[in-house]
PDB file of N, CA, C and O in Angstrom:
ATOM      1  N   UNK A   1      13.620  -0.041  -4.028  1.00  0.00           N
ATOM      2  CA  UNK A   1      12.675   1.007  -4.024  1.00  0.00           C
ATOM      3  C   UNK A   1      11.296  -0.191  -4.229  1.00  0.00           C
ATOM      4  O   UNK A   1      11.265  -1.259  -4.840  1.00  0.00           O
ATOM      5  N   UNK A   2      10.362   0.449  -3.522  1.00  0.00           N
ATOM      6  CA  UNK A   2       8.714  -0.327  -3.504  1.00  0.00           C
ATOM      7  C   UNK A   2       8.460   0.171  -4.572  1.00  0.00           C
ATOM      8  O   UNK A   2       8.386   1.377  -4.806  1.00  0.00           O
ATOM      9  N   UNK A   3       8.289  -0.787  -5.378  1.00  0.00           N
ATOM     10  CA  UNK A   3       7.022  -0.690  -6.418  1.00  0.00           C
ATOM     11  C   UNK A   3       5.755  -1.300  -6.926  1.00  0.00           C
ATOM     12  O   UNK A   3       5.619  -2.206  -7.749  1.00  0.00           O
ATOM     13  N   UNK A   4       4.854  -0.616  -6.267  1.00  0.00           N
ATOM     14  CA  UNK A   4       3.658  -0.888  -5.958  1.00  0.00           C
ATOM     15  C   UNK A   4       3.030  -1.754  -7.382  1.00  0.00           C
ATOM     16  O   UNK A   4       2.090  -2.535  -7.233  1.00  0.00           O
ATOM     17  N   UNK A   5       3.403  -1.615  -8.200  1.00  0.00           N
ATOM     18  CA  UNK A   5       3.201  -2.905  -9.332  1.00  0.00           C
ATOM     19  C   UNK A   5       3.714  -4.430  -9.055  1.00  0.00           C
ATOM     20  O   UNK A   5       3.224  -5.550  -9.198  1.00  0.00           O
ATOM     21  N   UNK A   6       4.967  -3.893  -8.579  1.00  0.00           N
ATOM     22  CA  UNK A   6       5.735  -5.410  -8.047  1.00  0.00           C
ATOM     23  C   UNK A   6       5.034  -5.943  -6.698  1.00  0.00           C
ATOM     24  O   UNK A   6       4.859  -7.159  -6.627  1.00  0.00           O
ATOM     25  N   UNK A   7       4.662  -5.222  -5.735  1.00  0.00           N
ATOM     26  CA  UNK A   7       3.870  -6.027  -4.821  1.00  0.00           C
ATOM     27  C   UNK A   7       2.858  -6.484  -4.967  1.00  0.00           C
ATOM     28  O   UNK A   7       2.684  -7.472  -4.254  1.00  0.00           O
ATOM     29  N   UNK A   8       1.875  -6.168  -5.724  1.00  0.00           N
ATOM     30  CA  UNK A   8       0.531  -6.583  -6.204  1.00  0.00           C
ATOM     31  C   UNK A   8       0.798  -7.657  -6.849  1.00  0.00           C
ATOM     32  O   UNK A   8      -0.157  -8.434  -6.860  1.00  0.00           O
ATOM     33  N   UNK A   9       2.018  -8.136  -7.573  1.00  0.00           N
ATOM     34  CA  UNK A   9       2.417  -9.131  -8.591  1.00  0.00           C
ATOM     35  C   UNK A   9       2.644 -10.537  -8.020  1.00  0.00           C
ATOM     36  O   UNK A   9       2.327 -11.690  -8.315  1.00  0.00           O
ATOM     37  N   UNK A  10       3.501  -9.760  -6.848  1.00  0.00           N
ATOM     38  CA  UNK A  10       3.989 -10.961  -5.601  1.00  0.00           C
ATOM     39  C   UNK A  10       3.063 -11.117  -4.671  1.00  0.00           C
ATOM     40  O   UNK A  10       3.135 -12.173  -4.042  1.00  0.00           O
ATOM     41  N   UNK A  11       2.182 -10.354  -4.384  1.00  0.00           N
ATOM     42  CA  UNK A  11       0.866 -10.415  -3.369  1.00  0.00           C
ATOM     43  C   UNK A  11      -0.067 -11.030  -3.858  1.00  0.00           C
ATOM     44  O   UNK A  11      -1.030 -10.347  -4.207  1.00  0.00           O
ATOM     45  N   UNK A  12      -0.139 -12.670  -4.085  1.00  0.00           N
ATOM     46  CA  UNK A  12      -1.600 -12.913  -4.396  1.00  0.00           C
ATOM     47  C   UNK A  12      -2.367 -13.265  -3.256  1.00  0.00           C
ATOM     48  O   UNK A  12      -3.041 -14.269  -3.489  1.00  0.00           O
ATOM     49  N   UNK A  13      -2.469 -12.960  -2.479  1.00  0.00           N
ATOM     50  CA  UNK A  13      -3.147 -12.900  -1.065  1.00  0.00           C
ATOM     51  C   UNK A  13      -3.695 -11.342  -0.516  1.00  0.00           C
ATOM     52  O   UNK A  13      -4.240 -11.038   0.545  1.00  0.00           O
ATOM     53  N   UNK A  14      -3.450 -10.805  -1.274  1.00  0.00           N
ATOM     54  CA  UNK A  14      -3.967  -9.173  -1.266  1.00  0.00           C
ATOM     55  C   UNK A  14      -5.661  -9.694  -1.714  1.00  0.00           C
ATOM     56  O   UNK A  14      -5.983 -10.318  -2.725  1.00  0.00           O
ATOM     57  N   UNK A  15      -6.450  -9.263  -0.730  1.00  0.00           N
ATOM     58  CA  UNK A  15      -8.037  -9.019  -1.897  1.00  0.00           C
ATOM     59  C   UNK A  15      -8.637  -7.761  -1.131  1.00  0.00           C
ATOM     60  O   UNK A  15      -9.859  -7.622  -1.177  1.00  0.00           O
ATOM     61  N   UNK A  16      -7.972  -6.953  -0.519  1.00  0.00           N
ATOM     62  CA  UNK A  16      -8.705  -5.623  -0.526  1.00  0.00           C
ATOM     63  C   UNK A  16      -7.038  -4.497  -0.503  1.00  0.00           C
ATOM     64  O   UNK A  16      -5.812  -4.566  -0.585  1.00  0.00           O
ATOM     65  N   UNK A  17      -8.386  -3.378  -0.298  1.00  0.00           N
ATOM     66  CA  UNK A  17      -7.213  -1.922   0.168  1.00  0.00           C
ATOM     67  C   UNK A  17      -6.451  -2.023   1.493  1.00  0.00           C
ATOM     68  O   UNK A  17      -5.272  -1.710   1.653  1.00  0.00           O
ATOM     69  N   UNK A  18      -7.217  -2.463   2.338  1.00  0.00           N
ATOM     70  CA  UNK A  18      -6.667  -2.323   3.586  1.00  0.00           C
ATOM     71  C   UNK A  18      -5.549  -3.621   3.574  1.00  0.00           C
ATOM     72  O   UNK A  18      -4.552  -3.465   4.278  1.00  0.00           O
ATOM     73  N   UNK A  19      -5.669  -4.813   2.851  1.00  0.00           N
ATOM     74  CA  UNK A  19      -4.463  -5.485   2.837  1.00  0.00           C
ATOM     75  C   UNK A  19      -3.373  -4.459   2.300  1.00  0.00           C
ATOM     76  O   UNK A  19      -2.529  -3.935   3.027  1.00  0.00           O
ATOM     77  N   UNK A  20      -3.511  -4.219   0.800  1.00  0.00           N
ATOM     78  CA  UNK A  20      -2.313  -3.618   0.394  1.00  0.00           C
ATOM     79  C   UNK A  20      -1.648  -2.567   1.278  1.00  0.00           C
ATOM     80  O   UNK A  20      -0.429  -2.398   1.319  1.00  0.00           O
ATOM     81  N   UNK A  21      -2.506  -1.905   1.950  1.00  0.00           N
ATOM     82  CA  UNK A  21      -1.735  -0.491   2.921  1.00  0.00           C
ATOM     83  C   UNK A  21      -0.916  -1.539   4.186  1.00  0.00           C
ATOM     84  O   UNK A  21       0.275  -1.300   4.380  1.00  0.00           O
ATOM     85  N   UNK A  22      -1.493  -2.518   4.897  1.00  0.00           N
ATOM     86  CA  UNK A  22      -0.986  -3.460   5.846  1.00  0.00           C
ATOM     87  C   UNK A  22       0.840  -4.158   5.082  1.00  0.00           C
ATOM     88  O   UNK A  22       1.895  -4.325   5.693  1.00  0.00           O
ATOM     89  N   UNK A  23       0.534  -4.388   3.662  1.00  0.00           N
ATOM     90  CA  UNK A  23       1.429  -5.088   2.903  1.00  0.00           C
ATOM     91  C   UNK A  23       2.621  -3.807   2.622  1.00  0.00           C
ATOM     92  O   UNK A  23       3.790  -4.147   2.441  1.00  0.00           O
ATOM     93  N   UNK A  24       2.367  -2.825   2.607  1.00  0.00           N
ATOM     94  CA  UNK A  24       3.130  -1.422   1.993  1.00  0.00           C
ATOM     95  C   UNK A  24       3.576  -0.982   3.459  1.00  0.00           C
ATOM     96  O   UNK A  24       4.723  -0.581   3.659  1.00  0.00           O
ATOM     97  N   UNK A  25       2.622  -1.074   4.484  1.00  0.00           N
ATOM     98  CA  UNK A  25       3.849  -0.781   5.929  1.00  0.00           C
ATOM     99  C   UNK A  25       4.797  -1.750   6.357  1.00  0.00           C
ATOM    100  O   UNK A  25       5.835  -1.480   6.961  1.00  0.00           O
ATOM    101  N   UNK A  26       4.363  -3.041   5.984  1.00  0.00           N
ATOM    102  CA  UNK A  26       5.468  -4.178   6.134  1.00  0.00           C
ATOM    103  C   UNK A  26       6.392  -4.077   5.470  1.00  0.00           C
ATOM    104  O   UNK A  26       7.465  -4.403   5.977  1.00  0.00           O
ATOM    105  N   UNK A  27       6.378  -3.622   4.170  1.00  0.00           N
ATOM    106  CA  UNK A  27       7.711  -3.557   3.713  1.00  0.00           C
ATOM    107  C   UNK A  27       8.572  -2.192   4.041  1.00  0.00           C
ATOM    108  O   UNK A  27       9.800  -2.189   4.135  1.00  0.00           O
ATOM    109  N   UNK A  28       7.786  -1.104   4.191  1.00  0.00           N
ATOM    110  CA  UNK A  28       8.643  -0.143   4.774  1.00  0.00           C
ATOM    111  C   UNK A  28       9.074  -0.740   6.345  1.00  0.00           C
ATOM    112  O   UNK A  28      10.207  -0.494   6.757  1.00  0.00           O
ATOM    113  N   UNK A  29       8.170  -1.487   7.145  1.00  0.00           N
ATOM    114  CA  UNK A  29       8.927  -1.931   8.205  1.00  0.00           C
ATOM    115  C   UNK A  29      10.624  -2.526   8.384  1.00  0.00           C
ATOM    116  O   UNK A  29      11.490  -2.417   9.252  1.00  0.00           O
ATOM    117  N   UNK A  30      10.498  -3.294   6.844  1.00  0.00           N
ATOM    118  CA  UNK A  30      11.397  -4.123   6.389  1.00  0.00           C
ATOM    119  C   UNK A  30      12.806  -3.911   5.887  1.00  0.00           C
ATOM    120  O   UNK A  30      13.779  -4.621   5.629  1.00  0.00           O
ATOM    121  N   UNK A  31      12.341  -2.000   5.845  1.00  0.00           N
ATOM    122  CA  UNK A  31      13.502  -1.017   5.476  1.00  0.00           C
ATOM    123  C   UNK A  31      13.611  -0.566   3.966  1.00  0.00           C
ATOM    124  O   UNK A  31      14.623  -0.039   3.504  1.00  0.00           O
ATOM    125  N   UNK A  32      12.300  -0.866   3.142  1.00  0.00           N
ATOM    126  CA  UNK A  32      12.385  -0.141   1.701  1.00  0.00           C
ATOM    127  C   UNK A  32      12.629   1.431   2.196  1.00  0.00           C
ATOM    128  O   UNK A  32      12.285   1.877   3.290  1.00  0.00           O
ATOM    129  N   UNK A  33      13.209   2.066   1.282  1.00  0.00           N
ATOM    130  CA  UNK A  33      13.118   3.866   1.550  1.00  0.00           C
ATOM    131  C   UNK A  33      12.182   4.666   0.847  1.00  0.00           C
ATOM    132  O   UNK A  33      11.534   5.627   1.261  1.00  0.00           O
ATOM    133  N   UNK A  34      12.208   3.910  -0.758  1.00  0.00           N
ATOM    134  CA  UNK A  34      11.460   4.626  -1.542  1.00  0.00           C
ATOM    135  C   UNK A  34      10.108   4.219  -1.577  1.00  0.00           C
ATOM    136  O   UNK A  34      10.062   3.357  -0.699  1.00  0.00           O
ATOM    137  N   UNK A  35       8.906   4.332  -2.101  1.00  0.00           N
ATOM    138  CA  UNK A  35       7.737   3.968  -3.118  1.00  0.00           C
ATOM    139  C   UNK A  35       7.241   4.738  -3.900  1.00  0.00           C
ATOM    140  O   UNK A  35       6.944   5.932  -3.856  1.00  0.00           O
ATOM    141  N   UNK A  36       7.140   3.593  -4.973  1.00  0.00           N
ATOM    142  CA  UNK A  36       6.798   4.000  -6.463  1.00  0.00           C
ATOM    143  C   UNK A  36       5.059   3.601  -6.585  1.00  0.00           C
ATOM    144  O   UNK A  36       4.704   2.440  -6.379  1.00  0.00           O
ATOM    145  N   UNK A  37       3.847   4.896  -7.006  1.00  0.00           N
ATOM    146  CA  UNK A  37       2.785   4.122  -6.837  1.00  0.00           C
ATOM    147  C   UNK A  37       2.893   4.281  -8.354  1.00  0.00           C
ATOM    148  O   UNK A  37       2.808   5.375  -8.911  1.00  0.00           O
ATOM    149  N   UNK A  38       3.101   3.040  -9.030  1.00  0.00           N
ATOM    150  CA  UNK A  38       3.006   3.383 -10.414  1.00  0.00           C
ATOM    151  C   UNK A  38       1.721   2.587 -11.287  1.00  0.00           C
ATOM    152  O   UNK A  38       1.671   2.406 -12.503  1.00  0.00           O
ATOM    153  N   UNK A  39       0.910   2.262 -10.449  1.00  0.00           N
ATOM    154  CA  UNK A  39      -0.513   1.638 -10.913  1.00  0.00           C
ATOM    155  C   UNK A  39      -1.593   2.181  -9.288  1.00  0.00           C
ATOM    156  O   UNK A  39      -1.220   2.330  -8.124  1.00  0.00           O
ATOM    157  N   UNK A  40      -2.849   2.329  -9.863  1.00  0.00           N
ATOM    158  CA  UNK A  40      -3.944   1.903  -9.155  1.00  0.00           C
ATOM    159  C   UNK A  40      -3.883   0.430  -8.955  1.00  0.00           C
ATOM    160  O   UNK A  40      -3.662  -0.464  -9.772  1.00  0.00           O
ATOM    161  N   UNK A  41      -4.190   0.373  -7.379  1.00  0.00           N
ATOM    162  CA  UNK A  41      -4.472  -1.290  -7.042  1.00  0.00           C
ATOM    163  C   UNK A  41      -6.164  -1.100  -7.656  1.00  0.00           C
ATOM    164  O   UNK A  41      -6.863  -0.094  -7.774  1.00  0.00           O
ATOM    165  N   UNK A  42      -6.473  -2.833  -8.028  1.00  0.00           N
ATOM    166  CA  UNK A  42      -8.053  -2.736  -8.663  1.00  0.00           C
ATOM    167  C   UNK A  42      -8.813  -3.573  -7.674  1.00  0.00           C
ATOM    168  O   UNK A  42      -9.138  -4.753  -7.811  1.00  0.00           O
ATOM    169  N   UNK A  43      -9.056  -2.734  -6.599  1.00  0.00           N
ATOM    170  CA  UNK A  43      -9.832  -3.681  -5.809  1.00  0.00           C
ATOM    171  C   UNK A  43     -11.376  -2.659  -5.728  1.00  0.00           C
ATOM    172  O   UNK A  43     -11.315  -1.432  -5.809  1.00  0.00           O
ATOM    173  N   UNK A  44     -12.583  -3.346  -5.574  1.00  0.00           N
ATOM    174  CA  UNK A  44     -13.664  -2.490  -5.403  1.00  0.00           C
ATOM    175  C   UNK A  44     -13.458  -1.405  -4.331  1.00  0.00           C
ATOM    176  O   UNK A  44     -13.971  -0.302  -4.516  1.00  0.00           O
ATOM    177  N   UNK A  45     -12.645  -1.684  -3.077  1.00  0.00           N
ATOM    178  CA  UNK A  45     -12.890  -0.871  -2.051  1.00  0.00           C
ATOM    179  C   UNK A  45     -11.464   0.545  -2.367  1.00  0.00           C
ATOM    180  O   UNK A  45     -11.130   1.351  -1.499  1.00  0.00           O
ATOM    181  N   UNK A  46     -11.034   0.504  -3.388  1.00  0.00           N
ATOM    182  CA  UNK A  46      -9.624   1.347  -3.266  1.00  0.00           C
ATOM    183  C   UNK A  46     -10.405   2.488  -3.070  1.00  0.00           C
ATOM    184  O   UNK A  46     -11.458   2.498  -3.708  1.00  0.00           O
ATOM    185  N   UNK A  47     -10.169   3.461  -2.353  1.00  0.00           N
ATOM    186  CA  UNK A  47     -10.615   4.820  -2.682  1.00  0.00           C
ATOM    187  C   UNK A  47      -9.921   6.026  -3.594  1.00  0.00           C
ATOM    188  O   UNK A  47      -8.847   5.909  -4.186  1.00  0.00           O
ATOM    189  N   UNK A  48     -10.673   7.084  -3.581  1.00  0.00           N
ATOM    190  CA  UNK A  48      -9.783   7.991  -4.657  1.00  0.00           C
ATOM    191  C   UNK A  48      -8.842   8.532  -3.862  1.00  0.00           C
ATOM    192  O   UNK A  48      -8.045   9.268  -4.444  1.00  0.00           O
ATOM    193  N   UNK A  49      -8.698   8.386  -2.697  1.00  0.00           N
ATOM    194  CA  UNK A  49      -7.515   9.479  -2.429  1.00  0.00           C
ATOM    195  C   UNK A  49      -6.043   8.157  -1.937  1.00  0.00           C
ATOM    196  O   UNK A  49      -5.076   8.456  -1.236  1.00  0.00           O
ATOM    197  N   UNK A  50      -6.256   7.033  -2.432  1.00  0.00           N
ATOM    198  CA  UNK A  50      -5.539   5.775  -2.447  1.00  0.00           C
ATOM    199  C   UNK A  50      -4.061   5.943  -2.493  1.00  0.00           C
ATOM    200  O   UNK A  50      -3.175   5.312  -1.916  1.00  0.00           O
ATOM    201  N   UNK A  51      -4.016   6.815  -3.211  1.00  0.00           N
ATOM    202  CA  UNK A  51      -2.339   7.656  -3.230  1.00  0.00           C
ATOM    203  C   UNK A  51      -1.861   8.530  -2.164  1.00  0.00           C
ATOM    204  O   UNK A  51      -0.668   8.820  -2.074  1.00  0.00           O
ATOM    205  N   UNK A  52      -2.522   8.852  -1.556  1.00  0.00           N
ATOM    206  CA  UNK A  52      -2.205   9.949  -0.265  1.00  0.00           C
ATOM    207  C   UNK A  52      -2.311   8.781   0.884  1.00  0.00           C
ATOM    208  O   UNK A  52      -1.621   8.842   1.902  1.00  0.00           O
ATOM    209  N   UNK A  53      -2.926   8.071   0.717  1.00  0.00           N
ATOM    210  CA  UNK A  53      -3.540   7.058   2.079  1.00  0.00           C
ATOM    211  C   UNK A  53      -2.307   5.622   2.074  1.00  0.00           C
ATOM    212  O   UNK A  53      -2.409   4.875   3.047  1.00  0.00           O
ATOM    213  N   UNK A  54      -1.413   5.337   1.224  1.00  0.00           N
ATOM    214  CA  UNK A  54      -0.736   4.658   0.587  1.00  0.00           C
ATOM    215  C   UNK A  54       0.745   4.985   0.918  1.00  0.00           C
ATOM    216  O   UNK A  54       1.547   4.101   1.222  1.00  0.00           O
ATOM    217  N   UNK A  55       1.093   6.412   0.835  1.00  0.00           N
ATOM    218  CA  UNK A  55       2.159   7.168   1.044  1.00  0.00           C
ATOM    219  C   UNK A  55       2.184   7.094   2.806  1.00  0.00           C
ATOM    220  O   UNK A  55       3.000   6.488   3.501  1.00  0.00           O
ATOM    221  N   UNK A  56       1.122   7.842   3.211  1.00  0.00           N
ATOM    222  CA  UNK A  56       0.954   7.776   4.910  1.00  0.00           C
ATOM    223  C   UNK A  56       1.419   6.491   5.205  1.00  0.00           C
ATOM    224  O   UNK A  56       2.405   6.541   5.939  1.00  0.00           O
ATOM    225  N   UNK A  57       1.075   5.363   4.905  1.00  0.00           N
ATOM    226  CA  UNK A  57       1.198   4.427   5.051  1.00  0.00           C
ATOM    227  C   UNK A  57       2.788   3.831   5.134  1.00  0.00           C
ATOM    228  O   UNK A  57       3.281   3.251   6.102  1.00  0.00           O
ATOM    229  N   UNK A  58       3.418   4.126   3.901  1.00  0.00           N
ATOM    230  CA  UNK A  58       4.738   3.980   3.942  1.00  0.00           C
ATOM    231  C   UNK A  58       5.534   4.876   4.779  1.00  0.00           C
ATOM    232  O   UNK A  58       6.608   4.384   5.127  1.00  0.00           O
ATOM    233  N   UNK A  59       5.275   6.159   5.229  1.00  0.00           N
ATOM    234  CA  UNK A  59       5.692   6.608   5.941  1.00  0.00           C
ATOM    235  C   UNK A  59       5.861   6.652   7.261  1.00  0.00           C
ATOM    236  O   UNK A  59       6.887   7.102   7.773  1.00  0.00           O
ATOM    237  N   UNK A  60       4.619   6.072   8.093  1.00  0.00           N
ATOM    238  CA  UNK A  60       4.473   5.967   9.289  1.00  0.00           C
ATOM    239  C   UNK A  60       3.879   4.310   9.320  1.00  0.00           C
ATOM    240  O   UNK A  60       2.722   3.959   9.551  1.00  0.00           O
ATOM    241  N   UNK A  61       4.966   3.516   9.036  1.00  0.00           N
ATOM    242  CA  UNK A  61       4.559   2.436   9.223  1.00  0.00           C
ATOM    243  C   UNK A  61       3.657   1.415  10.403  1.00  0.00           C
ATOM    244  O   UNK A  61       2.857   0.480  10.446  1.00  0.00           O
ATOM    245  N   UNK A  62       4.179   2.045  10.993  1.00  0.00           N
ATOM    246  CA  UNK A  62       3.700   1.468  12.511  1.00  0.00           C
ATOM    247  C   UNK A  62       2.282   1.754  13.079  1.00  0.00           C
ATOM    248  O   UNK A  62       1.577   1.008  13.759  1.00  0.00           O
ATOM    249  N   UNK A  63       2.023   3.072  12.616  1.00  0.00           N
ATOM    250  CA  UNK A  63       0.930   3.675  13.057  1.00  0.00           C
ATOM    251  C   UNK A  63      -0.546   3.314  12.114  1.00  0.00           C
ATOM    252  O   UNK A  63      -0.549   3.485  10.895  1.00  0.00           O
ATOM    253  N   UNK A  64      -1.458   2.929  12.675  1.00  0.00           N
ATOM    254  CA  UNK A  64      -3.240   2.612  12.054  1.00  0.00           C
ATOM    255  C   UNK A  64      -3.219   3.768  10.722  1.00  0.00           C
ATOM    256  O   UNK A  64      -2.938   4.934  11.002  1.00  0.00           O
ATOM    257  N   UNK A  65      -3.474   3.457   9.521  1.00  0.00           N
ATOM    258  CA  UNK A  65      -4.185   4.638   8.374  1.00  0.00           C
ATOM    259  C   UNK A  65      -5.184   4.010   8.287  1.00  0.00           C
ATOM    260  O   UNK A  65      -5.449   2.841   8.568  1.00  0.00           O
ATOM    261  N   UNK A  66      -5.938   5.076   7.755  1.00  0.00           N
ATOM    262  CA  UNK A  66      -7.792   4.835   7.848  1.00  0.00           C
ATOM    263  C   UNK A  66      -7.050   4.668   6.317  1.00  0.00           C
ATOM    264  O   UNK A  66      -5.947   5.000   5.885  1.00  0.00           O
ATOM    265  N   UNK A  67      -8.406   3.883   5.640  1.00  0.00           N
ATOM    266  CA  UNK A  67      -8.397   2.855   4.041  1.00  0.00           C
ATOM    267  C   UNK A  67      -9.621   3.897   3.042  1.00  0.00           C
ATOM    268  O   UNK A  67      -9.891   3.743   1.851  1.00  0.00           O
ATOM    269  N   UNK A  68     -10.061   4.703   3.781  1.00  0.00           N
ATOM    270  CA  UNK A  68     -11.211   5.258   3.287  1.00  0.00           C
ATOM    271  C   UNK A  68     -12.729   4.634   3.208  1.00  0.00           C
ATOM    272  O   UNK A  68     -13.737   5.172   2.753  1.00  0.00           O
ATOM    273  N   UNK A  69     -12.548   3.069   3.911  1.00  0.00           N
ATOM    274  CA  UNK A  69     -13.505   2.768   3.647  1.00  0.00           C
ATOM    275  C   UNK A  69     -14.579   2.684   5.648  1.00  0.00           C
ATOM    276  O   UNK A  69     -15.764   2.354   5.699  1.00  0.00           O
TER     277      UNK A  69
END
């Protein structure tokens, strides 16, 4: 299971919400089966619908996903 909080702790290179989207997609392609959105990404560009965007990114790891920006 991919916990968003763990991803954010592990990946110090993430600088914006779009980076988080790409990191979630990368982990989905690596075989993660479940996503737990336990924290809100604390980036200035995190959109209001961030949960929907990350869920879509996780379920469709090979497709571009809008980030709301």
